[in-house]
Structure formats: C-alpha cells, structure tokens
Legacy VTK file of the C-alpha trace (Angstrom):
# vtk DataFile Version 3.0
C-alpha trace
ASCII
DATASET POLYDATA
POINTS 417 float
70.692 136.110 -38.568
70.180 132.375 -38.824
66.705 131.111 -39.646
64.702 130.388 -36.512
61.848 127.923 -37.164
60.212 128.719 -33.843
60.126 132.429 -34.581
58.368 131.819 -37.889
55.790 129.368 -36.565
52.458 131.189 -36.088
51.198 131.128 -32.541
47.937 129.229 -32.134
45.874 128.620 -29.017
46.977 125.568 -27.077
44.632 122.586 -27.481
42.304 121.873 -24.597
42.863 118.826 -22.430
40.940 115.567 -22.762
38.651 116.381 -19.867
37.788 119.848 -21.182
36.924 118.575 -24.667
34.944 115.614 -23.331
32.968 118.026 -21.132
31.505 119.646 -24.256
27.970 118.154 -24.563
27.878 117.953 -28.372
31.262 116.248 -28.631
30.454 113.876 -25.768
27.214 112.843 -27.477
29.001 112.115 -30.753
31.784 110.255 -28.914
29.380 108.035 -26.946
27.424 107.240 -30.117
30.654 106.248 -31.874
31.995 104.239 -28.935
28.839 102.134 -28.626
28.573 101.650 -32.385
32.229 100.596 -32.778
31.858 98.156 -29.890
28.892 96.585 -31.678
30.908 96.398 -34.905
33.724 94.492 -33.198
31.235 92.040 -31.680
29.653 91.503 -35.093
33.024 90.950 -36.808
33.967 88.435 -34.129
30.604 86.732 -34.649
31.205 86.609 -38.407
34.655 85.061 -37.968
33.257 82.546 -35.478
30.420 81.564 -37.812
32.713 81.097 -40.817
35.307 79.169 -38.799
33.263 76.944 -36.501
29.819 76.603 -38.095
30.597 76.815 -41.801
34.069 75.222 -41.416
35.587 77.840 -43.691
39.274 78.324 -44.400
41.570 81.192 -43.454
41.053 82.504 -46.979
37.284 82.580 -46.422
37.778 84.643 -43.270
40.186 87.032 -45.001
37.869 87.518 -47.979
34.952 88.267 -45.668
36.925 91.009 -43.924
38.171 92.382 -47.242
34.596 92.449 -48.556
33.796 94.918 -45.782
36.805 97.212 -46.294
37.155 97.158 -50.076
33.854 98.973 -50.831
34.995 101.877 -48.664
38.040 102.312 -50.902
35.860 102.631 -54.012
32.605 104.195 -52.779
33.928 106.704 -50.235
35.120 109.264 -52.838
31.661 109.330 -54.422
30.015 109.434 -51.016
32.153 112.427 -50.048
30.903 114.445 -53.016
27.309 113.771 -51.963
27.971 114.441 -48.269
29.211 117.918 -49.191
25.751 118.572 -50.628
23.518 116.817 -48.098
22.645 117.639 -44.477
25.262 115.663 -42.538
23.009 114.947 -39.554
20.453 113.224 -41.787
23.236 111.333 -43.568
24.562 109.931 -40.283
21.124 108.959 -38.985
20.115 107.319 -42.274
23.444 105.502 -42.444
23.044 104.183 -38.893
19.493 102.950 -39.495
20.425 101.247 -42.772
23.395 99.594 -41.095
21.121 98.381 -38.315
19.003 96.543 -40.905
22.064 95.081 -42.629
23.619 93.970 -39.329
20.362 92.244 -38.376
20.347 90.471 -41.760
23.558 88.659 -40.777
21.343 86.477 -38.571
19.960 84.861 -41.727
23.298 84.216 -43.462
24.155 80.580 -44.067
27.185 80.748 -46.355
30.398 82.708 -46.703
29.052 84.270 -49.904
25.983 85.616 -48.131
28.160 86.959 -45.313
30.468 88.668 -47.825
27.510 90.344 -49.554
26.126 91.581 -46.242
29.509 92.934 -45.133
29.983 94.566 -48.535
26.645 96.365 -48.160
27.688 97.429 -44.663
30.931 98.861 -46.066
29.096 100.818 -48.769
26.739 102.478 -46.272
29.623 103.163 -43.883
31.302 105.092 -46.716
28.706 107.806 -46.153
28.854 107.862 -42.364
32.616 108.471 -42.070
32.809 111.725 -44.099
29.608 113.007 -42.476
31.043 112.404 -39.015
34.270 114.181 -39.962
32.286 117.208 -41.144
30.218 117.165 -37.940
33.312 117.046 -35.750
34.764 120.058 -37.585
31.514 121.982 -36.960
31.045 120.975 -33.317
34.633 121.344 -32.050
36.867 124.426 -32.087
39.733 124.287 -34.554
42.455 124.289 -31.890
40.762 121.366 -30.077
40.534 119.036 -33.081
43.753 117.169 -32.254
42.423 116.363 -28.776
39.022 115.408 -30.184
40.536 113.045 -32.760
42.767 111.524 -30.090
39.689 110.832 -27.955
37.946 109.157 -30.897
41.057 107.060 -31.523
41.203 106.054 -27.855
37.601 104.870 -28.011
38.475 102.676 -30.973
41.577 101.261 -29.340
39.873 100.547 -26.007
37.182 98.620 -27.844
39.809 96.784 -29.873
41.548 95.650 -26.690
38.444 94.693 -24.683
36.039 93.356 -27.291
37.690 89.994 -28.170
37.294 88.591 -24.654
33.717 89.902 -24.337
32.766 88.709 -27.817
34.282 85.274 -27.151
32.177 84.887 -24.025
29.012 86.071 -25.800
29.509 83.677 -28.714
30.315 80.759 -26.394
27.279 81.311 -24.170
24.666 82.789 -26.507
25.814 82.252 -30.115
26.785 84.552 -32.990
23.273 85.845 -33.624
23.300 87.748 -30.344
26.362 89.642 -31.590
24.533 90.587 -34.792
21.393 91.709 -32.951
23.502 93.701 -30.519
25.335 95.422 -33.386
21.999 96.363 -34.950
20.835 97.801 -31.618
24.014 99.898 -31.288
23.353 101.495 -34.674
19.840 102.444 -33.552
21.296 103.846 -30.318
23.847 105.876 -32.307
21.113 107.274 -34.571
19.123 108.323 -31.512
22.113 110.094 -29.968
22.933 111.929 -33.207
19.280 112.985 -33.541
19.737 115.154 -30.418
22.628 117.136 -31.941
22.314 120.532 -33.586
24.711 120.653 -36.543
24.551 123.896 -38.498
26.617 123.845 -41.650
26.280 125.927 -44.782
26.370 123.678 -47.823
26.153 124.442 -51.538
22.972 123.734 -53.399
22.937 120.214 -54.833
23.859 119.773 -58.468
22.317 116.778 -60.124
24.402 116.453 -63.284
27.147 113.864 -63.528
29.451 116.572 -64.911
29.113 118.727 -61.786
29.630 115.665 -59.573
32.839 114.843 -61.419
33.984 118.455 -61.151
33.442 118.375 -57.385
35.381 115.116 -57.081
38.320 116.485 -59.089
38.252 119.740 -57.124
38.528 117.924 -53.794
41.380 115.702 -54.923
43.219 118.613 -56.528
43.082 120.394 -53.181
44.621 117.375 -51.409
47.464 116.739 -53.814
48.409 120.396 -54.280
48.568 120.926 -50.498
51.941 119.463 -49.610
51.369 119.077 -45.855
48.013 117.392 -46.355
49.162 115.091 -49.144
52.199 114.043 -47.084
49.982 113.335 -44.057
47.599 111.242 -46.170
50.360 109.259 -47.864
52.071 108.710 -44.511
48.853 107.341 -43.019
48.465 104.959 -45.934
52.047 103.761 -45.539
51.506 103.279 -41.804
48.323 101.264 -42.280
49.871 99.199 -45.056
52.743 98.246 -42.753
50.456 97.472 -39.808
48.048 95.441 -41.966
50.955 93.535 -43.507
52.487 92.752 -40.140
49.298 91.682 -38.351
48.880 88.305 -40.141
52.620 87.583 -39.930
53.345 88.186 -36.254
52.079 84.753 -35.214
54.219 83.041 -37.871
57.230 85.159 -36.838
56.826 84.087 -33.207
56.424 80.429 -34.179
59.176 80.137 -36.805
61.717 82.812 -35.815
61.369 83.064 -32.028
60.245 79.418 -31.644
57.709 80.396 -28.978
54.037 79.647 -28.433
50.547 81.168 -28.199
51.044 82.781 -24.789
53.949 84.905 -26.039
52.005 85.664 -29.227
49.101 87.004 -27.163
51.379 89.191 -25.058
53.340 90.603 -27.988
50.155 91.270 -29.981
48.643 93.068 -26.997
51.588 95.477 -26.986
50.244 96.995 -30.207
47.084 97.998 -28.353
49.100 99.317 -25.403
51.223 101.366 -27.789
48.137 102.749 -29.505
46.708 103.910 -26.180
49.968 105.494 -25.026
50.444 107.135 -28.416
47.021 108.787 -28.425
47.681 110.273 -24.977
51.152 111.471 -25.966
50.188 112.961 -29.314
47.879 115.546 -27.743
50.605 116.796 -25.419
53.137 116.872 -28.242
50.631 118.698 -30.453
50.671 121.682 -28.098
54.345 122.283 -28.952
54.900 120.801 -32.398
53.554 121.233 -35.901
51.204 118.582 -37.255
53.838 117.649 -39.848
56.451 117.118 -37.140
54.138 114.699 -35.325
53.588 112.711 -38.533
57.313 112.517 -39.287
58.026 111.474 -35.698
55.454 108.715 -36.075
57.093 107.518 -39.290
60.504 107.394 -37.622
58.947 105.380 -34.775
57.365 102.940 -37.213
60.600 102.518 -39.128
62.489 101.832 -35.919
59.866 99.343 -34.733
59.858 97.422 -38.017
63.655 97.347 -38.101
63.858 96.013 -34.551
61.425 93.252 -35.433
63.482 92.135 -38.423
66.951 92.588 -36.954
66.641 90.887 -33.541
65.272 87.523 -32.465
64.244 88.132 -28.870
60.790 88.252 -27.328
61.709 91.472 -25.480
62.676 93.305 -28.698
59.568 91.931 -30.412
57.386 93.346 -27.612
59.213 96.684 -27.795
58.818 96.681 -31.569
55.057 96.109 -31.523
54.684 98.757 -28.813
56.605 101.239 -30.991
54.488 100.342 -34.018
51.276 100.936 -32.075
52.318 104.256 -30.572
53.791 105.441 -33.879
50.542 104.694 -35.714
48.771 107.105 -33.347
51.349 109.804 -34.136
50.667 109.416 -37.851
46.928 108.837 -38.148
45.525 111.214 -35.488
47.496 114.260 -36.747
46.640 113.365 -40.358
42.910 113.390 -39.553
43.330 116.648 -37.670
45.228 118.236 -40.552
42.434 117.249 -42.913
39.820 118.939 -40.715
41.894 122.063 -40.049
43.201 122.765 -43.535
40.207 121.816 -45.651
37.596 124.456 -46.541
34.200 123.648 -45.030
32.580 123.131 -48.417
35.149 120.413 -49.320
35.325 118.586 -45.984
33.225 115.611 -47.078
35.197 115.045 -50.264
38.593 115.348 -48.613
37.752 113.134 -45.617
36.191 110.516 -47.906
39.374 110.380 -49.992
41.306 109.868 -46.768
38.951 106.991 -45.864
39.324 105.451 -49.303
43.135 105.592 -49.288
43.209 104.286 -45.715
40.969 101.315 -46.526
42.815 100.497 -49.734
46.132 100.437 -47.844
44.651 98.035 -45.288
43.240 95.732 -47.956
46.493 95.667 -49.938
48.501 95.073 -46.775
46.433 92.026 -45.846
46.321 90.632 -49.370
50.017 91.109 -50.149
51.555 90.200 -46.789
51.658 86.462 -47.403
52.977 86.837 -50.954
55.716 89.274 -49.908
56.700 87.115 -46.935
57.032 84.068 -49.217
59.202 85.991 -51.686
61.401 87.916 -49.252
61.140 86.015 -45.997
59.470 87.507 -42.922
62.626 89.086 -41.521
63.607 90.722 -44.803
60.051 91.957 -45.274
60.134 93.628 -41.853
63.525 95.203 -42.604
62.379 96.375 -46.044
59.236 97.913 -44.542
61.329 99.693 -41.922
63.698 101.065 -44.569
60.825 102.325 -46.734
59.071 104.071 -43.848
62.324 105.651 -42.626
63.014 106.861 -46.174
59.548 108.437 -46.287
60.225 110.146 -42.966
63.573 111.542 -44.165
61.936 112.735 -47.394
59.308 114.497 -45.306
61.966 116.385 -43.360
63.221 117.992 -46.574
59.858 118.194 -48.370
58.095 119.962 -45.500
60.978 122.060 -44.173
59.824 125.688 -43.843
61.737 128.114 -45.996
63.378 131.236 -44.628
61.571 134.411 -45.535
62.976 136.322 -48.470
65.104 139.212 -47.313
65.923 137.785 -43.890
69.237 138.960 -42.548
72.085 136.479 -42.593
LINES 1 418
417 0 1 2 3 4 5 6 7 8 9 10 11 12 13 14 15 16 17 18 19 20 21 22 23 24 25 26 27 28 29 30 31 32 33 34 35 36 37 38 39 40 41 42 43 44 45 46 47 48 49 50 51 52 53 54 55 56 57 58 59 60 61 62 63 64 65 66 67 68 69 70 71 72 73 74 75 76 77 78 79 80 81 82 83 84 85 86 87 88 89 90 91 92 93 94 95 96 97 98 99 100 101 102 103 104 105 106 107 108 109 110 111 112 113 114 115 116 117 118 119 120 121 122 123 124 125 126 127 128 129 130 131 132 133 134 135 136 137 138 139 140 141 142 143 144 145 146 147 148 149 150 151 152 153 154 155 156 157 158 159 160 161 162 163 164 165 166 167 168 169 170 171 172 173 174 175 176 177 178 179 180 181 182 183 184 185 186 187 188 189 190 191 192 193 194 195 196 197 198 199 200 201 202 203 204 205 206 207 208 209 210 211 212 213 214 215 216 217 218 219 220 221 222 223 224 225 226 227 228 229 230 231 232 233 234 235 236 237 238 239 240 241 242 243 244 245 246 247 248 249 250 251 252 253 254 255 256 257 258 259 260 261 262 263 264 265 266 267 268 269 270 271 272 273 274 275 276 277 278 279 280 281 282 283 284 285 286 287 288 289 290 291 292 293 294 295 296 297 298 299 300 301 302 303 304 305 306 307 308 309 310 311 312 313 314 315 316 317 318 319 320 321 322 323 324 325 326 327 328 329 330 331 332 333 334 335 336 337 338 339 340 341 342 343 344 345 346 347 348 349 350 351 352 353 354 355 356 357 358 359 360 361 362 363 364 365 366 367 368 369 370 371 372 373 374 375 376 377 378 379 380 381 382 383 384 385 386 387 388 389 390 391 392 393 394 395 396 397 398 399 400 401 402 403 404 405 406 407 408 409 410 411 412 413 414 415 416
C-alpha cells in the first residue's frame, strides 16, 4: 500500500492546555519569576537607551553598540556555561546568576559614559549565559515531556506581553522618575526571581564534575556532536537562527521602509510595528493547538513558510495594509519556529546534555540577532530595502522547502506497495 505518514507517527499523549500547565505550582513559580525578571530587564534596557540618547547625547551607533554588548557575550560564553551547568546544581546556578545580575543592574546607576554602560551590559550578558541553560534544564525536570510545548509557549507569551506593554510603562517611569529608578527596579526583580526559585525543589542527577580542560572540551564537543548529528534538532536550531536573523535585520529597517517606500509617518510606523507583537501573541496560542496534531518539524517548517511569505509581501507590495499583514505574519511565524525548536531541544536531548545543548541554542540565537542588527544597514545599502526583503523571503522559503525533503519520514523497509 501507499506510505501513510499518519500511520507511522508514534502516538504521544496530547499536550495539556495553558490553564492546566499554569496550575502546576512549580511551573507557575518559575514562570512568575521569569515574567517579573524580564519586565525589569525591559525597563532597564529602556533606561539605558534613554540615558545614552538624552543625557549623554549619544548617536544611533552608540545605542546599537550598547545593545550588542549585551547580546554578543551570550553568543561566546553560553557554550562554555552550558558545559558547567551540566555539572552544577541548576537551582544554585539560577539563584547565583540572579543575585549577581542584581548587583550589575544596580551598578548601572553609577554609569556616566557609553563605555561604562557597555561594560555593565556585557557583564550582564555573561552572567545571563549561565541562567538560560539552567532554566531550560529546570523546565525539563519540572514539566512532563508532553507538556513542554505548552510550557514553552507560556514562557514565550510572558516575554511578548512584556515586550508590548513595557515601552509605555518605561517611558512614563523615565519621564517622571528618571532612568535610575528603572535600574533599581531591575535589580529588585532579580532578587525577587532568586527568592521564587529558592522555593523550588529541582532534583536532577548530574555527573561528577571534571576539572581538567580536556574533559571540559570533550563535553563541549559531545554536546555539539549530538546537535549536528540529530537532523530534526539541527534543522530546528538553524531555522530559529534564520528566523531571528530575518527579524533582527528587519526591525531597524521598518521605519525607513515606511518613510521612504510607503511615504507615511510615525503613527503608521507604530501601528505596523505593533503588529509584530500581535502576531507573536497569536502565534504562541496557535502553536500549542497545532502541536497536538503535528510533528515538531512540521510546525517549524510551517513557521518558515509563514516568514518567507511575510518577507515577500513586504518587499513586493507598497501598501500599509500589506505591510501590517506582513509584520503580523512575521510575528506569528517566529512563534511557530522558536517555541517548537526550544521544545525539541528539551524533548530530544538526554538529561546529562541538556545544559550544553540549550546553551548552544542560546549562543546561535544571540549570534543571529547580533549579525542581523549589524548587517541590516549594510545589506539595505547594497541591495535596497525592497530587494533585501525579497531576498530574505526567498532564502527562508528555500530553507522551508529543503526541510520538507530533509525531514520527510521514510517508508519502512518491506512495506507493501
């Protein structure tokens, strides 16, 4: 008979709904800690941008370099941090990371130059390189395997809600009370997060620590070999990097596109930019429902097709309506790529490698964001904004088509024809 993909897909328990997962005390504690901490981070970043722009009279380049100084260390330190996280108690790692970040965030109060701000943000990025893998390991321990997609979607929703709401709140705080209040508040949220995590019970068997540099290198190579010899996982990781590169490239260019191509003003820019956040929220709700019926790889490929379509619409048409639809598609498609990729990492990775694998994901993710921001202006100058959008759409669609063939299940040997 003909090959039936449904018949060969192993049956797994359906993921629990958002309410059921959020009702789990351990997950809810971790989620609240993350939500409050991320909100503080957004306030602090807004405070940093405000200080550089309005008090230090810095340029756009100064602002961009400050943000890059926070993300770039993650790309380089996270792989090393992951090796250590696989050998350390993850609860202690998260608490120590939060408390150290509280001190660093408070030190932003004393910064008086863009260089000092960049150093402080760089230190914050280095310490955060340890927290991310430890949190990923904790989530895998605290949540059932079949509920990980829902759990990751809830974490993503927390991030996106904060991203939508924080600019207005941060603007009011800075206007009324000054940037230092944002920095103090961020420090307080890290202390709050550490206190919440302290109440958790996270039991995880870990190998005995090995102190030699040779064993550390062996562990690093072992984790990366696992990723890049696991075709579903490597495709999910590379897809996430491509998605974040596109989004990071587009973000600085949307305002110029609206000004020079659509010949419209700030009000339209605000509305079209907001559609990314709306798409992200809708996407995280939809991906959990789709995950009950589809493979993780199918969700990722669907997200890539959505991104390719969104980028193509943006480059091919010159209407505010298509631009809004395009940014909505980009936002929702990002959710269909990143959330399943994180879930795949947690489901497929052996417990003893979880820190290394998740840290590599963080590093690749951050590097894609940094490169997207740094190269967007150069590529736009060389190609033109419209051609850049079309080229990005074509590349992402090509990746999606390649995934269809690369990840297509094979019929079992000996099946009747």
